[in-house]
C-alpha positions as CSV (number, residue, x, y, z in Angstrom):
1,M,-0.2,-0.3,-0.1
2,V,1.6,3.8,-0.9
3,T,0.1,6.9,-0.3
4,P,-2.3,8.2,-2.8
5,A,0.1,11.5,-3.7
6,F,3.1,8.8,-4.7
7,F,0.3,6.6,-6.7
8,N,-0.9,9.5,-8.5
9,N,1.9,11.5,-9.1
10,K,4.7,8.8,-10.0
11,L,3.3,4.9,-10.3
12,R,-0.2,5.6,-12.4
13,P,1.6,8.4,-15.1
14,S,4.8,5.7,-15.3
15,G,2.2,2.6,-15.5
16,A,4.0,0.7,-12.8
17,A,0.7,0.1,-10.6
18,E,-2.8,0.2,-11.1
19,K,-5.8,0.5,-8.8
20,I,-7.9,-2.7,-8.5
21,S,-11.1,-3.7,-7.1
22,D,-11.4,-6.0,-4.3
23,E,-13.7,-8.3,-6.5
24,A,-10.2,-8.5,-8.5
25,V,-8.5,-9.5,-5.6
26,A,-10.7,-12.1,-4.2
27,T,-11.0,-13.9,-8.0
28,E,-7.1,-13.5,-7.9
29,Q,-7.1,-15.4,-4.3
30,K,-9.4,-18.0,-5.1
31,A,-7.9,-18.7,-8.4
32,K,-4.3,-19.1,-6.6
33,D,-6.3,-21.3,-4.1
34,E,-7.2,-23.5,-6.8
35,K,-4.1,-24.1,-8.2
36,R,-2.8,-25.3,-4.6
37,R,-5.4,-27.9,-4.2
38,Q,-4.6,-29.1,-7.8
39,V,-0.8,-29.3,-6.9
40,L,-1.9,-30.8,-3.5
41,E,-4.0,-33.6,-5.2
42,A,-1.5,-34.2,-7.4
43,A,1.2,-34.8,-5.0
44,T,-1.1,-36.8,-2.8
45,D,-1.9,-39.0,-5.9
46,V,1.9,-39.8,-6.4
47,Q,2.3,-40.2,-2.9
48,S,0.2,-43.4,-2.9
49,K,2.2,-44.1,-6.1
50,I,5.7,-44.1,-4.5
51,T,4.6,-45.3,-1.1
52,D,6.4,-48.9,-0.5
53,M,8.0,-48.7,-4.2
54,E,11.2,-50.4,-4.3
55,L,13.6,-48.6,-6.9
56,S,17.0,-50.4,-7.8
57,L,19.9,-48.9,-9.4
58,S,23.1,-50.8,-10.4
59,M,26.5,-49.7,-10.3
60,K,29.8,-51.0,-10.2
61,A,31.4,-51.7,-7.0
62,G,34.5,-53.8,-5.6
63,P,35.1,-57.3,-4.0
64,E,34.1,-55.8,-0.5
65,G,30.8,-54.0,-1.7
66,H,32.2,-50.5,-1.9
67,L,30.8,-48.3,-5.2
68,F,33.2,-47.1,-7.6
69,G,31.9,-43.9,-7.2
70,S,28.4,-43.0,-5.1
71,V,24.6,-42.7,-5.8
72,G,23.8,-39.2,-4.4
73,Q,20.1,-37.8,-4.1
74,K,19.9,-36.3,-7.4
75,A,20.6,-39.8,-9.1
76,I,17.6,-41.2,-6.6
77,V,15.3,-38.4,-7.7
78,K,16.4,-38.7,-11.8
79,E,16.0,-42.5,-11.5
80,L,12.2,-42.0,-9.5
81,Q,11.0,-39.6,-12.1
82,S,12.3,-42.0,-14.9
83,K,9.6,-44.4,-13.5
84,F,6.4,-41.0,-13.7
85,P,5.4,-39.3,-16.3
86,K,7.2,-36.0,-16.9
87,G,6.3,-33.5,-14.4
88,A,4.7,-35.9,-12.3
89,L,7.2,-35.5,-9.2
90,G,7.1,-31.8,-9.2
91,K,9.9,-29.4,-9.5
92,K,10.1,-28.8,-5.9
93,A,10.8,-33.0,-4.9
94,K,13.7,-33.6,-2.8
95,I,15.2,-36.2,-0.8
96,V,14.4,-35.3,3.0
97,S,16.7,-38.4,4.2
98,V,18.2,-41.7,3.5
99,K,18.6,-44.6,6.1
100,D,20.5,-47.8,5.9
101,A,19.4,-51.0,7.0
102,D,20.1,-50.6,10.7
103,G,18.1,-47.3,10.3
104,G,21.1,-44.9,10.6
105,E,21.0,-41.8,8.8
106,I,23.3,-41.4,5.9
107,S,24.9,-38.3,5.4
108,G,25.7,-37.4,1.9
109,D,26.0,-40.2,-0.9
110,I,25.8,-43.7,-0.8
111,K,28.6,-45.7,-1.1
112,E,28.0,-49.1,-0.3
113,L,25.9,-52.2,-2.0
114,G,22.8,-52.8,0.0
115,T,19.3,-51.5,0.6
116,F,18.4,-48.2,1.8
117,T,15.2,-46.4,2.9
118,A,14.5,-43.2,1.7
119,R,11.8,-40.5,2.1
120,I,11.0,-37.5,-0.3
121,E,8.8,-34.5,0.2
122,L,6.8,-34.1,-2.8
123,F,5.0,-30.7,-1.4
124,K,4.8,-29.1,2.1
125,D,3.5,-31.8,4.5
126,V,3.4,-34.1,1.5
127,E,6.0,-37.1,2.2
128,A,6.4,-40.6,0.6
129,K,8.6,-43.6,2.3
130,F,10.2,-46.0,-0.3
131,T,13.4,-48.4,-0.7
132,V,16.3,-48.0,-2.7
133,T,18.3,-51.1,-3.8
134,I,22.1,-50.6,-5.0
135,V,23.4,-54.1,-6.5
136,E,26.6,-54.6,-8.5
137,A,26.4,-53.9,-12.3
């Protein structure tokens, strides 16, 4: 909100701002709420599909099970995105945590063969748990 003098002398002549009615604000807010509802509905739909899903990645490993390289969160999300139609996961989907078989939190990338539990946040307050299995290629 600005003063009327500033609006009349500076903003209106330059076209930087215009007056809007309460109805226009209400319509804009209604459209915004509808868009949010649709995104939330799509996120919960994808959540039901991802929950308890098993994702398998094959990597080269040494004789003791240590990977040549590592599997990061981006690689997991990329593999997960390949299982769904383009844009189904949304742009803000991110891995929140990765835990090993013992339930210990893994900070950083996965560097060994095994089965891990990952949690992904699809939308605010919409998360899904799934299993990531790293096997030898």
